C-alpha positions as CSV (number, residue, x, y, z in Angstrom):
1,M,269.6,28.3,-4.8
2,R,269.7,29.3,-1.2
3,D,272.1,32.2,-1.8
4,F,269.9,33.5,-4.6
5,L,266.8,33.4,-2.4
6,E,268.5,34.9,0.6
7,E,269.5,37.9,-1.5
8,R,265.9,38.4,-2.5
9,V,264.1,38.2,0.9
10,G,261.8,41.1,1.0
11,F,261.6,41.5,-2.8
12,L,260.1,38.2,-3.8
13,E,257.1,36.6,-2.1
14,A,257.1,33.1,-3.5
15,V,259.1,30.4,-5.1
16,V,257.6,28.0,-7.7
17,F,259.4,24.7,-8.4
18,S,258.9,23.9,-12.0
19,G,260.5,22.6,-15.2
20,G,260.9,19.1,-16.2
21,E,259.4,17.2,-13.3
22,P,260.4,18.7,-10.0
23,L,259.3,15.7,-8.1
24,A,262.0,13.6,-9.9
25,Q,264.5,15.5,-7.7
26,R,264.7,13.6,-4.4
27,A,266.1,16.7,-2.7
28,L,262.9,18.7,-3.5
29,P,261.4,18.4,0.0
30,L,264.6,19.9,1.5
31,A,264.6,22.7,-1.1
32,L,261.0,23.5,-0.3
33,E,261.7,23.4,3.4
34,E,264.6,25.8,3.0
35,S,262.6,28.3,0.9
36,K,259.8,28.2,3.5
37,G,262.4,28.8,6.2
38,L,263.3,32.0,4.5
39,G,259.7,33.1,4.6
40,Y,258.7,32.4,1.0
41,L,255.4,30.9,-0.1
42,A,256.1,27.7,-2.1
43,G,254.4,26.4,-5.2
44,L,254.9,23.3,-7.4
45,H,254.2,22.6,-11.0
46,T,253.9,18.8,-11.5
47,A,252.7,16.2,-13.9
48,G,251.7,14.1,-10.9
49,I,253.7,11.1,-11.8
50,Y,255.1,10.6,-8.3
51,P,252.1,10.7,-6.0
52,E,254.1,9.5,-2.9
53,R,256.8,12.2,-3.4
54,L,254.0,14.7,-3.8
55,I,252.6,13.6,-0.4
56,A,256.1,14.2,1.2
57,C,256.2,17.7,-0.1
58,L,252.7,18.8,1.0
59,P,253.8,20.2,4.4
60,F,256.0,22.8,2.6
61,L,253.6,23.8,-0.2
62,D,251.1,26.6,-0.5
63,W,250.0,25.9,-4.1
64,I,250.1,23.1,-6.6
65,G,249.7,23.2,-10.4
66,L,248.8,19.8,-11.7
67,D,249.2,19.1,-15.4
68,I,246.8,16.7,-17.0
69,K,248.2,15.7,-20.4
70,A,245.4,13.6,-22.0
71,P,242.2,11.8,-21.2
72,L,242.8,9.6,-18.1
73,D,242.5,6.2,-19.7
74,K,244.8,4.1,-21.9
75,R,245.4,7.2,-24.1
76,Y,247.5,8.6,-21.3
77,D,249.9,5.8,-21.8
78,L,250.3,6.9,-25.4
79,V,251.2,10.4,-24.3
80,T,253.7,9.3,-21.6
81,G,255.0,6.1,-23.1
82,V,254.5,4.5,-19.7
83,R,251.9,1.7,-19.1
84,N,249.2,2.5,-16.6
85,S,250.5,6.0,-16.1
86,A,247.0,7.5,-15.6
87,K,246.8,5.5,-12.3
88,G,249.6,7.7,-10.7
89,I,248.0,10.9,-12.1
90,L,244.6,10.0,-10.6
91,R,246.3,9.3,-7.2
92,S,248.0,12.7,-7.4
93,L,244.7,14.3,-8.2
94,E,243.2,12.7,-5.1
95,V,246.2,13.9,-3.0
96,V,245.8,17.5,-4.3
97,L,242.1,17.5,-3.7
98,A,242.5,16.2,-0.1
99,S,245.4,18.5,0.7
100,G,243.4,21.6,1.3
101,L,246.0,23.6,-0.6
102,A,245.2,26.1,-3.4
103,F,245.7,24.4,-6.7
104,Q,245.1,24.7,-10.5
105,I,244.6,21.8,-12.9
106,R,245.6,22.5,-16.4
107,T,246.2,21.0,-19.8
108,T,248.4,22.3,-22.6
109,W,246.0,21.8,-25.4
110,D,247.5,20.9,-28.8
111,R,244.5,20.8,-31.1
112,E,246.3,18.5,-33.4
113,V,246.6,15.9,-30.6
114,L,243.6,16.5,-28.4
115,S,240.1,17.1,-29.7
116,E,237.4,19.2,-28.0
117,G,235.8,15.8,-27.1
118,D,239.1,14.7,-25.4
119,M,239.1,17.9,-23.4
120,E,235.5,17.4,-22.3
121,E,236.4,13.8,-21.3
122,I,239.2,15.2,-19.1
123,D,236.8,17.6,-17.5
124,D,234.2,14.9,-16.9
125,V,236.8,12.8,-15.0
126,L,237.8,15.8,-13.0
127,R,234.2,16.5,-12.1
128,S,233.7,12.9,-11.0
129,Y,236.5,13.5,-8.5
130,G,234.9,16.8,-7.3
131,A,237.6,18.9,-9.1
132,P,237.0,21.9,-11.3
133,P,237.5,21.6,-15.1
134,T,241.0,21.9,-16.5
135,I,242.4,25.3,-17.4
136,R,243.2,25.1,-21.1
137,Q,246.5,26.4,-22.2
138,V,246.6,26.5,-26.0
139,C,249.8,25.2,-27.5
140,R,250.9,27.3,-30.5
141,R,253.2,25.2,-32.6
142,G,256.8,25.8,-33.5
143,D,259.0,22.9,-34.4
144,V,257.5,19.5,-33.5
145,Y,258.8,16.1,-32.7
146,A,257.3,12.7,-31.9
147,Q,257.4,11.5,-28.3
148,G,256.1,8.5,-26.4
149,G,256.5,6.0,-29.1
150,G,255.5,8.4,-31.8
151,A,252.0,8.7,-30.4
152,L,252.2,12.3,-29.2
153,I,253.2,15.3,-31.3
154,A,254.6,17.8,-28.8
155,C,255.8,21.3,-29.2
156,L,259.5,21.9,-29.0
157,I,259.0,25.6,-29.0
158,R,255.8,26.2,-27.0
159,R,254.1,29.5,-26.6
160,I,251.4,29.1,-24.0
161,E,248.4,31.2,-24.5
162,P,246.3,31.2,-21.3
163,R,242.7,32.1,-21.3
164,A,243.5,35.5,-19.9
165,T,245.1,37.9,-22.4
166,V,248.7,38.9,-21.4
167,S,250.7,41.6,-23.1
168,R,253.3,40.0,-25.4
169,D,255.6,42.9,-24.5
170,C,255.9,41.7,-20.9
171,C,258.4,39.0,-21.7
172,S,260.5,41.0,-24.2
173,P,264.2,41.8,-23.3
174,A,263.3,45.5,-23.5
175,A,260.6,45.1,-20.9
176,R,262.9,43.2,-18.5
177,A,265.6,45.9,-18.7
């Protein structure tokens, strides 16, 4: 990674650590520190399941994207397949809000799994913490599979459709050439 970033100094402005759960990688603070040492801004996309690891990364971050997957009660356990999982997410939310860093809270909204009422519940909890409502990323279904004890139907092939309209051509192989 370091070689890749060294070659792009002056061309890229930022590095965002994403995919899977970056905080599951114990070397993440070192990778963040190295990217900051090269002059890059650093961002993190996280599900917030490791609040203490998030705290350790804060000195090296400029931005955090926090994914909220479901209403923050026992239904969160159904999504994650982990008992009391909302507790860690709420702790991460507190950490993000107290950090002073730029952030975005978002939910990939699968209308077959989460209702409009569920989304409103998520926003109500966020407001009670002093946070803005979640950004809704609409999940457009491809193939699906059951996850978390069969309670969550998730997209294998996800096409995220943010609120802002983005040209579909921007991601085509021809546009990248």
